[in-house]
N, CA, C, O and the ligand as a Tripos MOL2 file, in Angstrom:
@<TRIPOS>MOLECULE
protein
  253   251    64     0     0
PROTEIN
NO_CHARGES

@<TRIPOS>ATOM
      1 N          12.2120   -7.9550   24.4450 N.3       1 MET1
      2 CA         11.7670   -6.9980   23.4290 C.3       1 MET1
      3 C          10.6780   -7.6170   22.5560 C.2       1 MET1
      4 O          10.8020   -8.7400   22.0670 O.2       1 MET1
      5 N           9.6250   -6.8570   22.3830 N.am      2 ARG2
      6 CA          8.5340   -7.3080   21.5290 C.3       2 ARG2
      7 C           8.9610   -7.2530   20.0680 C.2       2 ARG2
      8 O           9.7070   -6.3660   19.6540 O.2       2 ARG2
      9 N           8.4840   -8.1970   19.3180 N.am      3 PHE3
     10 CA          8.8450   -8.1980   17.9050 C.3       3 PHE3
     11 C           7.9770   -7.2260   17.1240 C.2       3 PHE3
     12 O           8.4610   -6.5200   16.2390 O.2       3 PHE3
     13 N           6.7030   -7.1930   17.4540 N.am      4 PHE4
     14 CA          5.8030   -6.2860   16.7430 C.3       4 PHE4
     15 C           5.3700   -5.1390   17.6350 C.2       4 PHE4
     16 O           5.1540   -5.3090   18.8350 O.2       4 PHE4
     17 N           5.2480   -3.9830   17.0370 N.am      5 TYR5
     18 CA          4.7130   -2.8410   17.7680 C.3       5 TYR5
     19 C           3.2110   -2.9830   17.9410 C.2       5 TYR5
     20 O           2.5300   -3.5610   17.0930 O.2       5 TYR5
     21 N           2.7060   -2.4590   19.0320 N.am      6 THR6
     22 CA          1.2660   -2.2590   19.1270 C.3       6 THR6
     23 C           0.9500   -0.9730   18.3570 C.2       6 THR6
     24 O           1.8550   -0.2220   17.9910 O.2       6 THR6
     25 N          -0.3440   -0.7260   18.1160 N.am      7 CYS7
     26 CA         -0.7280    0.4980   17.4020 C.3       7 CYS7
     27 C          -0.2640    1.7220   18.1830 C.2       7 CYS7
     28 O           0.1620    2.7170   17.5970 O.2       7 CYS7
     29 N          -0.3490    1.6440   19.4970 N.am      8 LYS8
     30 CA          0.0610    2.7640   20.3290 C.3       8 LYS8
     31 C           1.5570    3.0580   20.1350 C.2       8 LYS8
     32 O           1.9640    4.2110   19.9870 O.2       8 LYS8
     33 N           2.3430    2.0130   20.1390 N.am      9 GLN9
     34 CA          3.7810    2.1910   19.9330 C.3       9 GLN9
     35 C           4.0720    2.7080   18.5290 C.2       9 GLN9
     36 O           4.9400    3.5590   18.3320 O.2       9 GLN9
     37 N           3.3410    2.1870   17.5700 N.am     10 ALA10
     38 CA          3.5490    2.6180   16.1890 C.3      10 ALA10
     39 C           3.2300    4.1070   16.0500 C.2      10 ALA10
     40 O           3.9620    4.8450   15.3910 O.2      10 ALA10
     41 N           2.1260    4.5450   16.6780 N.am     11 HIS11
     42 CA          1.7680    5.9620   16.6300 C.3      11 HIS11
     43 C           2.8640    6.8150   17.2550 C.2      11 HIS11
     44 O           3.2300    7.8650   16.7270 O.2      11 HIS11
     45 N           3.3810    6.3470   18.3890 N.am     12 GLN12
     46 CA          4.4290    7.1080   19.0570 C.3      12 GLN12
     47 C           5.6810    7.2030   18.1890 C.2      12 GLN12
     48 O           6.3080    8.2590   18.0990 O.2      12 GLN12
     49 N           6.0300    6.1020   17.5590 N.am     13 MET13
     50 CA          7.2140    6.1030   16.6950 C.3      13 MET13
     51 C           7.0130    7.0170   15.4970 C.2      13 MET13
     52 O           7.9430    7.6890   15.0520 O.2      13 MET13
     53 N           5.7870    7.0370   14.9790 N.am     14 LEU14
     54 CA          5.5080    7.9230   13.8450 C.3      14 LEU14
     55 C           5.6760    9.3800   14.2570 C.2      14 LEU14
     56 O           6.2330   10.1790   13.5040 O.2      14 LEU14
     57 N           5.1970    9.7290   15.4500 N.am     15 SER15
     58 CA          5.3640   11.1110   15.9200 C.3      15 SER15
     59 C           6.8370   11.4160   16.1680 C.2      15 SER15
     60 O           7.3320   12.4800   15.7950 O.2      15 SER15
     61 N           7.5280   10.4810   16.7970 N.am     16 GLU16
     62 CA          8.9400   10.7190   17.0890 C.3      16 GLU16
     63 C           9.7510   10.8230   15.8060 C.2      16 GLU16
     64 O          10.7290   11.5650   15.7230 O.2      16 GLU16
     65 N           9.3200   10.0640   14.8150 N.am     17 GLY17
     66 CA         10.0360   10.0700   13.5410 C.3      17 GLY17
     67 C          10.0140   11.4320   12.8610 C.2      17 GLY17
     68 O          10.8420   11.7140   11.9950 O.2      17 GLY17
     69 N           9.0530   12.2830   13.2610 N.am     18 LEU18
     70 CA          9.0030   13.6310   12.6970 C.3      18 LEU18
     71 C          10.0610   14.5240   13.3320 C.2      18 LEU18
     72 O          10.5230   15.4880   12.7200 O.2      18 LEU18
     73 N          10.4350   14.1980   14.5500 N.am     19 ASP19
     74 CA         11.3710   15.0550   15.2860 C.3      19 ASP19
     75 C          12.8000   14.5430   15.2580 C.2      19 ASP19
     76 O          13.7540   15.3110   15.3830 O.2      19 ASP19
     77 N          12.9320   13.2430   15.0940 N.am     20 ARG20
     78 CA         14.2870   12.6890   15.1070 C.3      20 ARG20
     79 C          14.3730   11.5230   14.1400 C.2      20 ARG20
     80 O          13.3570   10.9640   13.7280 O.2      20 ARG20
     81 N          15.5800   11.1700   13.7880 N.am     21 GLU21
     82 CA         15.8230   10.0280   12.9190 C.3      21 GLU21
     83 C          15.6300    8.7540   13.7160 C.2      21 GLU21
     84 O          16.2750    8.5740   14.7490 O.2      21 GLU21
     85 N          14.7500    7.8590   13.2590 N.am     22 LEU22
     86 CA         14.5750    6.5810   13.9430 C.3      22 LEU22
     87 C          15.7430    5.6640   13.5960 C.2      22 LEU22
     88 O          16.2900    5.7270   12.4950 O.2      22 LEU22
     89 N          16.1180    4.8140   14.5450 N.am     23 ASN23
     90 CA         17.2100    3.8870   14.2260 C.3      23 ASN23
     91 C          16.6910    2.7150   13.3920 C.2      23 ASN23
     92 O          15.4870    2.5690   13.1800 O.2      23 ASN23
     93 N          17.6140    1.8950   12.9310 N.am     24 VAL24
     94 CA         17.2650    0.8280   11.9860 C.3      24 VAL24
     95 C          16.2250   -0.1270   12.5690 C.2      24 VAL24
     96 O          15.2740   -0.5090   11.8860 O.2      24 VAL24
     97 N          16.4090   -0.5090   13.8290 N.am     25 ALA25
     98 CA         15.4790   -1.4510   14.4560 C.3      25 ALA25
     99 C          14.0910   -0.8380   14.5750 C.2      25 ALA25
    100 O          13.0850   -1.5020   14.3260 O.2      25 ALA25
    101 N          14.0450    0.4370   14.9600 N.am     26 GLU26
    102 CA         12.7530    1.1140   15.0990 C.3      26 GLU26
    103 C          12.0450    1.2250   13.7490 C.2      26 GLU26
    104 O          10.8430    0.9830   13.6350 O.2      26 GLU26
    105 N          12.8040    1.5880   12.7520 N.am     27 ARG27
    106 CA         12.2090    1.7120   11.4170 C.3      27 ARG27
    107 C          11.7090    0.3760   10.9050 C.2      27 ARG27
    108 O          10.6390    0.3000   10.3010 O.2      27 ARG27
    109 N          12.4820   -0.6850   11.1460 N.am     28 ALA28
    110 CA         12.1010   -2.0200   10.6800 C.3      28 ALA28
    111 C          10.8140   -2.4730   11.3510 C.2      28 ALA28
    112 O           9.9250   -3.0210   10.7010 O.2      28 ALA28
    113 N          10.7210   -2.2410   12.6510 N.am     29 GLN29
    114 CA          9.5190   -2.6690   13.3730 C.3      29 GLN29
    115 C           8.3080   -1.8510   12.9640 C.2      29 GLN29
    116 O           7.1980   -2.3700   12.8510 O.2      29 GLN29
    117 N           8.5380   -0.5740   12.7460 N.am     30 LEU30
    118 CA          7.4450    0.2950   12.3120 C.3      30 LEU30
    119 C           6.9460   -0.1560   10.9420 C.2      30 LEU30
    120 O           5.7410   -0.2240   10.7000 O.2      30 LEU30
    121 N           7.8780   -0.4610   10.0600 N.am     31 LYS31
    122 CA          7.5190   -0.8840    8.7180 C.3      31 LYS31
    123 C           6.7240   -2.1840    8.7650 C.2      31 LYS31
    124 O           5.7410   -2.3520    8.0430 O.2      31 LYS31
    125 N           7.1620   -3.0950    9.6220 N.am     32 LEU32
    126 CA          6.4410   -4.3560    9.7900 C.3      32 LEU32
    127 C           5.0120   -4.1010   10.2360 C.2      32 LEU32
    128 O           4.0650   -4.6910    9.7170 O.2      32 LEU32
    129 N           4.8760   -3.2060   11.2120 N.am     33 HIS33
    130 CA          3.5430   -2.9160   11.7300 C.3      33 HIS33
    131 C           2.6720   -2.2780   10.6520 C.2      33 HIS33
    132 O           1.5150   -2.6560   10.4660 O.2      33 HIS33
    133 N           3.2460   -1.3030    9.9430 N.am     34 LEU34
    134 CA          2.4740   -0.6150    8.9080 C.3      34 LEU34
    135 C           2.0600   -1.5780    7.8020 C.2      34 LEU34
    136 O           1.0180   -1.4090    7.1700 O.2      34 LEU34
    137 N           2.9050   -2.6040    7.5760 N.am     35 GLY35
    138 CA          2.5990   -3.5780    6.5390 C.3      35 GLY35
    139 C           1.3510   -4.3810    6.8330 C.2      35 GLY35
    140 O           0.7260   -4.9230    5.9210 O.2      35 GLY35
    141 N           0.9830   -4.4610    8.0990 N.am     36 MET36
    142 CA         -0.1790   -5.2910    8.4290 C.3      36 MET36
    143 C          -1.2820   -4.4990    9.1230 C.2      36 MET36
    144 O          -2.2930   -5.0720    9.5300 O.2      36 MET36
    145 N          -1.0970   -3.1930    9.2610 N.am     37 CYS37
    146 CA         -2.1010   -2.4140    9.9640 C.3      37 CYS37
    147 C          -2.5190   -1.2100    9.1280 C.2      37 CYS37
    148 O          -1.7560   -0.2590    8.9570 O.2      37 CYS37
    149 N          -3.7230   -1.2670    8.6190 N.am     38 ARG38
    150 CA         -4.1890   -0.2210    7.7320 C.3      38 ARG38
    151 C          -4.4160    1.0950    8.4770 C.2      38 ARG38
    152 O          -4.1370    2.1700    7.9460 O.2      38 ARG38
    153 N          -4.9150    1.0070    9.6870 N.am     39 SER39
    154 CA         -5.2500    2.2430   10.3940 C.3      39 SER39
    155 C          -3.9820    3.0390   10.7010 C.2      39 SER39
    156 O          -4.0050    4.2690   10.6590 O.2      39 SER39
    157 N          -2.8870    2.3610   11.0060 N.am     40 CYS40
    158 CA         -1.6440    3.0880   11.2480 C.3      40 CYS40
    159 C          -1.0570    3.6300    9.9520 C.2      40 CYS40
    160 O          -0.4000    4.6720    9.9510 O.2      40 CYS40
    161 N          -1.2900    2.9310    8.8610 N.am     41 THR41
    162 CA         -0.8520    3.4520    7.5620 C.3      41 THR41
    163 C          -1.5880    4.7460    7.2520 C.2      41 THR41
    164 O          -0.9870    5.7140    6.7850 O.2      41 THR41
    165 N          -2.8990    4.7600    7.5160 N.am     42 ASN42
    166 CA         -3.6740    5.9890    7.3270 C.3      42 ASN42
    167 C          -3.1660    7.0980    8.2380 C.2      42 ASN42
    168 O          -3.0380    8.2510    7.8250 O.2      42 ASN42
    169 N          -2.8830    6.7390    9.4630 N.am     43 PHE43
    170 CA         -2.3650    7.7120   10.4240 C.3      43 PHE43
    171 C          -1.0670    8.3110    9.9140 C.2      43 PHE43
    172 O          -0.8630    9.5230    9.9900 O.2      43 PHE43
    173 N          -0.1990    7.4710    9.3990 N.am     44 LYS44
    174 CA          1.0780    7.9350    8.8790 C.3      44 LYS44
    175 C           0.8720    8.9070    7.7140 C.2      44 LYS44
    176 O           1.5280    9.9450    7.6290 O.2      44 LYS44
    177 N          -0.0560    8.5480    6.8160 N.am     45 ASN45
    178 CA         -0.3270    9.4350    5.6830 C.3      45 ASN45
    179 C          -0.8460   10.7850    6.1580 C.2      45 ASN45
    180 O          -0.4690   11.8290    5.6260 O.2      45 ASN45
    181 N          -1.7140   10.7530    7.1670 N.am     46 GLN46
    182 CA         -2.2480   12.0080    7.7030 C.3      46 GLN46
    183 C          -1.1480   12.8580    8.3180 C.2      46 GLN46
    184 O          -1.1070   14.0730    8.1280 O.2      46 GLN46
    185 N          -0.2560   12.2060    9.0580 N.am     47 MET47
    186 CA          0.8560   12.9330    9.6760 C.3      47 MET47
    187 C           1.7260   13.5710    8.5970 C.2      47 MET47
    188 O           2.1520   14.7190    8.7250 O.2      47 MET47
    189 N           1.9800   12.8190    7.5410 N.am     48 THR48
    190 CA          2.8180   13.3350    6.4620 C.3      48 THR48
    191 C           2.1710   14.5440    5.8140 C.2      48 THR48
    192 O           2.8280   15.5560    5.5680 O.2      48 THR48
    193 N           0.8680   14.4320    5.5370 N.am     49 LEU49
    194 CA          0.1390   15.5460    4.9350 C.3      49 LEU49
    195 C           0.1510   16.7750    5.8450 C.2      49 LEU49
    196 O           0.3800   17.9030    5.4090 O.2      49 LEU49
    197 N          -0.1040   16.5070    7.1230 N.am     50 MET50
    198 CA         -0.1550   17.6020    8.0840 C.3      50 MET50
    199 C           1.1940   18.2910    8.1860 C.2      50 MET50
    200 O           1.2830   19.5150    8.2900 O.2      50 MET50
    201 N           2.2320   17.4830    8.1550 N.am     51 ARG51
    202 CA          3.5700   18.0430    8.2690 C.3      51 ARG51
    203 C           3.9060   18.9110    7.0550 C.2      51 ARG51
    204 O           4.5010   19.9820    7.1830 O.2      51 ARG51
    205 N           3.5160   18.4310    5.8890 N.am     52 GLN52
    206 CA          3.7610   19.2100    4.6820 C.3      52 GLN52
    207 C           2.9990   20.5220    4.7380 C.2      52 GLN52
    208 O           3.5230   21.5730    4.3700 O.2      52 GLN52
    209 N           1.7510   20.4510    5.2030 N.am     53 ALA53
    210 CA          0.9340   21.6600    5.3050 C.3      53 ALA53
    211 C           1.5590   22.6410    6.2920 C.2      53 ALA53
    212 O           1.6030   23.8460    6.0430 O.2      53 ALA53
    213 N           2.0370   22.1150    7.4070 N.am     54 MET54
    214 CA          2.6430   22.9830    8.4150 C.3      54 MET54
    215 C           3.9260   23.6120    7.9080 C.2      54 MET54
    216 O           4.2010   24.7830    8.1690 O.2      54 MET54
    217 N           4.6970   22.8380    7.1920 N.am     55 LYS55
    218 CA          5.9460   23.3200    6.6120 C.3      55 LYS55
    219 C           5.6480   24.4670    5.6540 C.2      55 LYS55
    220 O           6.3150   25.5010    5.6510 O.2      55 LYS55
    221 N           4.6260   24.2420    4.8470 N.am     56 LYS56
    222 CA          4.2460   25.2460    3.8530 C.3      56 LYS56
    223 C           3.8070   26.5260    4.5530 C.2      56 LYS56
    224 O           4.1930   27.6300    4.1690 O.2      56 LYS56
    225 N           2.9860   26.3500    5.5960 N.am     57 MET57
    226 CA          2.4830   27.5110    6.3240 C.3      57 MET57
    227 C           3.6150   28.3050    6.9570 C.2      57 MET57
    228 O           3.6390   29.5330    6.8800 O.2      57 MET57
    229 N           4.5560   27.5980    7.5860 N.am     58 SER58
    230 CA          5.6440   28.3160    8.2520 C.3      58 SER58
    231 C           6.5530   28.9760    7.2170 C.2      58 SER58
    232 O           7.1690   30.0080    7.4840 O.2      58 SER58
    233 N           6.6260   28.3770    6.0530 N.am     59 LYS59
    234 CA          7.4390   28.9550    4.9870 C.3      59 LYS59
    235 C           6.7850   30.2420    4.4800 C.2      59 LYS59
    236 O           7.4470   31.2620    4.2880 O.2      59 LYS59
    237 N           5.4750   30.1690    4.2680 N.am     60 ASP60
    238 CA          4.7510   31.3410    3.7550 C.3      60 ASP60
    239 C           4.7320   32.4710    4.7750 C.2      60 ASP60
    240 O           4.8710   33.6440    4.4280 O.2      60 ASP60
    241 N           4.5560   32.0910    6.0620 N.am     61 GLY61
    242 CA          4.4320   33.1160    7.0850 C.3      61 GLY61
    243 C           5.7730   33.6630    7.5490 C.2      61 GLY61
    244 O           5.8770   34.8230    7.9470 O.2      61 GLY61
    245 N           6.7910   32.8250    7.4960 N.am     62 GLY62
    246 CA          8.0730   33.1640    8.1040 C.3      62 GLY62
    247 C           8.9810   34.0190    7.2370 C.2      62 GLY62
    248 O           8.6670   35.1760    6.9570 O.2      62 GLY62
    249 N          10.0720   33.4730    6.8250 N.am     63 GLU63
    250 CA         11.1830   34.1680    6.2000 C.3      63 GLU63
    251 C          10.8000   35.0320    5.0480 C.2      63 GLU63
    252 O          11.6620   35.6690    4.4420 O.2      63 GLU63
    253 ZN         -1.5160   -0.2230   13.9980 Zn       64 ZN64
@<TRIPOS>BOND
     1     1     2 1
     2     2     3 1
     3     3     4 2
     4     3     5 am
     5     5     6 1
     6     6     7 1
     7     7     8 2
     8     7     9 am
     9     9    10 1
    10    10    11 1
    11    11    12 2
    12    11    13 am
    13    13    14 1
    14    14    15 1
    15    15    16 2
    16    15    17 am
    17    17    18 1
    18    18    19 1
    19    19    20 2
    20    19    21 am
    21    21    22 1
    22    22    23 1
    23    23    24 2
    24    23    25 am
    25    25    26 1
    26    26    27 1
    27    27    28 2
    28    27    29 am
    29    29    30 1
    30    30    31 1
    31    31    32 2
    32    31    33 am
    33    33    34 1
    34    34    35 1
    35    35    36 2
    36    35    37 am
    37    37    38 1
    38    38    39 1
    39    39    40 2
    40    39    41 am
    41    41    42 1
    42    42    43 1
    43    43    44 2
    44    43    45 am
    45    45    46 1
    46    46    47 1
    47    47    48 2
    48    47    49 am
    49    49    50 1
    50    50    51 1
    51    51    52 2
    52    51    53 am
    53    53    54 1
    54    54    55 1
    55    55    56 2
    56    55    57 am
    57    57    58 1
    58    58    59 1
    59    59    60 2
    60    59    61 am
    61    61    62 1
    62    62    63 1
    63    63    64 2
    64    63    65 am
    65    65    66 1
    66    66    67 1
    67    67    68 2
    68    67    69 am
    69    69    70 1
    70    70    71 1
    71    71    72 2
    72    71    73 am
    73    73    74 1
    74    74    75 1
    75    75    76 2
    76    75    77 am
    77    77    78 1
    78    78    79 1
    79    79    80 2
    80    79    81 am
    81    81    82 1
    82    82    83 1
    83    83    84 2
    84    83    85 am
    85    85    86 1
    86    86    87 1
    87    87    88 2
    88    87    89 am
    89    89    90 1
    90    90    91 1
    91    91    92 2
    92    91    93 am
    93    93    94 1
    94    94    95 1
    95    95    96 2
    96    95    97 am
    97    97    98 1
    98    98    99 1
    99    99   100 2
   100    99   101 am
   101   101   102 1
   102   102   103 1
   103   103   104 2
   104   103   105 am
   105   105   106 1
   106   106   107 1
   107   107   108 2
   108   107   109 am
   109   109   110 1
   110   110   111 1
   111   111   112 2
   112   111   113 am
   113   113   114 1
   114   114   115 1
   115   115   116 2
   116   115   117 am
   117   117   118 1
   118   118   119 1
   119   119   120 2
   120   119   121 am
   121   121   122 1
   122   122   123 1
   123   123   124 2
   124   123   125 am
   125   125   126 1
   126   126   127 1
   127   127   128 2
   128   127   129 am
   129   129   130 1
   130   130   131 1
   131   131   132 2
   132   131   133 am
   133   133   134 1
   134   134   135 1
   135   135   136 2
   136   135   137 am
   137   137   138 1
   138   138   139 1
   139   139   140 2
   140   139   141 am
   141   141   142 1
   142   142   143 1
   143   143   144 2
   144   143   145 am
   145   145   146 1
   146   146   147 1
   147   147   148 2
   148   147   149 am
   149   149   150 1
   150   150   151 1
   151   151   152 2
   152   151   153 am
   153   153   154 1
   154   154   155 1
   155   155   156 2
   156   155   157 am
   157   157   158 1
   158   158   159 1
   159   159   160 2
   160   159   161 am
   161   161   162 1
   162   162   163 1
   163   163   164 2
   164   163   165 am
   165   165   166 1
   166   166   167 1
   167   167   168 2
   168   167   169 am
   169   169   170 1
   170   170   171 1
   171   171   172 2
   172   171   173 am
   173   173   174 1
   174   174   175 1
   175   175   176 2
   176   175   177 am
   177   177   178 1
   178   178   179 1
   179   179   180 2
   180   179   181 am
   181   181   182 1
   182   182   183 1
   183   183   184 2
   184   183   185 am
   185   185   186 1
   186   186   187 1
   187   187   188 2
   188   187   189 am
   189   189   190 1
   190   190   191 1
   191   191   192 2
   192   191   193 am
   193   193   194 1
   194   194   195 1
   195   195   196 2
   196   195   197 am
   197   197   198 1
   198   198   199 1
   199   199   200 2
   200   199   201 am
   201   201   202 1
   202   202   203 1
   203   203   204 2
   204   203   205 am
   205   205   206 1
   206   206   207 1
   207   207   208 2
   208   207   209 am
   209   209   210 1
   210   210   211 1
   211   211   212 2
   212   211   213 am
   213   213   214 1
   214   214   215 1
   215   215   216 2
   216   215   217 am
   217   217   218 1
   218   218   219 1
   219   219   220 2
   220   219   221 am
   221   221   222 1
   222   222   223 1
   223   223   224 2
   224   223   225 am
   225   225   226 1
   226   226   227 1
   227   227   228 2
   228   227   229 am
   229   229   230 1
   230   230   231 1
   231   231   232 2
   232   231   233 am
   233   233   234 1
   234   234   235 1
   235   235   236 2
   236   235   237 am
   237   237   238 1
   238   238   239 1
   239   239   240 2
   240   239   241 am
   241   241   242 1
   242   242   243 1
   243   243   244 2
   244   243   245 am
   245   245   246 1
   246   246   247 1
   247   247   248 2
   248   247   249 am
   249   249   250 1
   250   250   251 1
   251   251   252 2
@<TRIPOS>SUBSTRUCTURE
     1 MET1         2 RESIDUE 1 A MET
     2 ARG2         6 RESIDUE 1 A ARG
     3 PHE3        10 RESIDUE 1 A PHE
     4 PHE4        14 RESIDUE 1 A PHE
     5 TYR5        18 RESIDUE 1 A TYR
     6 THR6        22 RESIDUE 1 A THR
     7 CYS7        26 RESIDUE 1 A CYS
     8 LYS8        30 RESIDUE 1 A LYS
     9 GLN9        34 RESIDUE 1 A GLN
    10 ALA10       38 RESIDUE 1 A ALA
    11 HIS11       42 RESIDUE 1 A HIS
    12 GLN12       46 RESIDUE 1 A GLN
    13 MET13       50 RESIDUE 1 A MET
    14 LEU14       54 RESIDUE 1 A LEU
    15 SER15       58 RESIDUE 1 A SER
    16 GLU16       62 RESIDUE 1 A GLU
    17 GLY17       66 RESIDUE 1 A GLY
    18 LEU18       70 RESIDUE 1 A LEU
    19 ASP19       74 RESIDUE 1 A ASP
    20 ARG20       78 RESIDUE 1 A ARG
    21 GLU21       82 RESIDUE 1 A GLU
    22 LEU22       86 RESIDUE 1 A LEU
    23 ASN23       90 RESIDUE 1 A ASN
    24 VAL24       94 RESIDUE 1 A VAL
    25 ALA25       98 RESIDUE 1 A ALA
    26 GLU26      102 RESIDUE 1 A GLU
    27 ARG27      106 RESIDUE 1 A ARG
    28 ALA28      110 RESIDUE 1 A ALA
    29 GLN29      114 RESIDUE 1 A GLN
    30 LEU30      118 RESIDUE 1 A LEU
    31 LYS31      122 RESIDUE 1 A LYS
    32 LEU32      126 RESIDUE 1 A LEU
    33 HIS33      130 RESIDUE 1 A HIS
    34 LEU34      134 RESIDUE 1 A LEU
    35 GLY35      138 RESIDUE 1 A GLY
    36 MET36      142 RESIDUE 1 A MET
    37 CYS37      146 RESIDUE 1 A CYS
    38 ARG38      150 RESIDUE 1 A ARG
    39 SER39      154 RESIDUE 1 A SER
    40 CYS40      158 RESIDUE 1 A CYS
    41 THR41      162 RESIDUE 1 A THR
    42 ASN42      166 RESIDUE 1 A ASN
    43 PHE43      170 RESIDUE 1 A PHE
    44 LYS44      174 RESIDUE 1 A LYS
    45 ASN45      178 RESIDUE 1 A ASN
    46 GLN46      182 RESIDUE 1 A GLN
    47 MET47      186 RESIDUE 1 A MET
    48 THR48      190 RESIDUE 1 A THR
    49 LEU49      194 RESIDUE 1 A LEU
    50 MET50      198 RESIDUE 1 A MET
    51 ARG51      202 RESIDUE 1 A ARG
    52 GLN52      206 RESIDUE 1 A GLN
    53 ALA53      210 RESIDUE 1 A ALA
    54 MET54      214 RESIDUE 1 A MET
    55 LYS55      218 RESIDUE 1 A LYS
    56 LYS56      222 RESIDUE 1 A LYS
    57 MET57      226 RESIDUE 1 A MET
    58 SER58      230 RESIDUE 1 A SER
    59 LYS59      234 RESIDUE 1 A LYS
    60 ASP60      238 RESIDUE 1 A ASP
    61 GLY61      242 RESIDUE 1 A GLY
    62 GLY62      246 RESIDUE 1 A GLY
    63 GLU63      250 RESIDUE 1 A GLU
    64 ZN64       253 GROUP 0 **** ****
């Protein structure tokens, strides 16, 4: 098992984290990667923003 995620793995974990709860090991490795990788931190922020926007849209359009 690799200790550090590659950016590709980190991106995948960030996407999966939106759909399911990551386990402790996955979260720890992701956090480690984000701590030293600015581009993945930006990616994470974008995903969070996008998710909030999508949530808002589905809320406004839906129920
Ligand atoms: Zn990265």
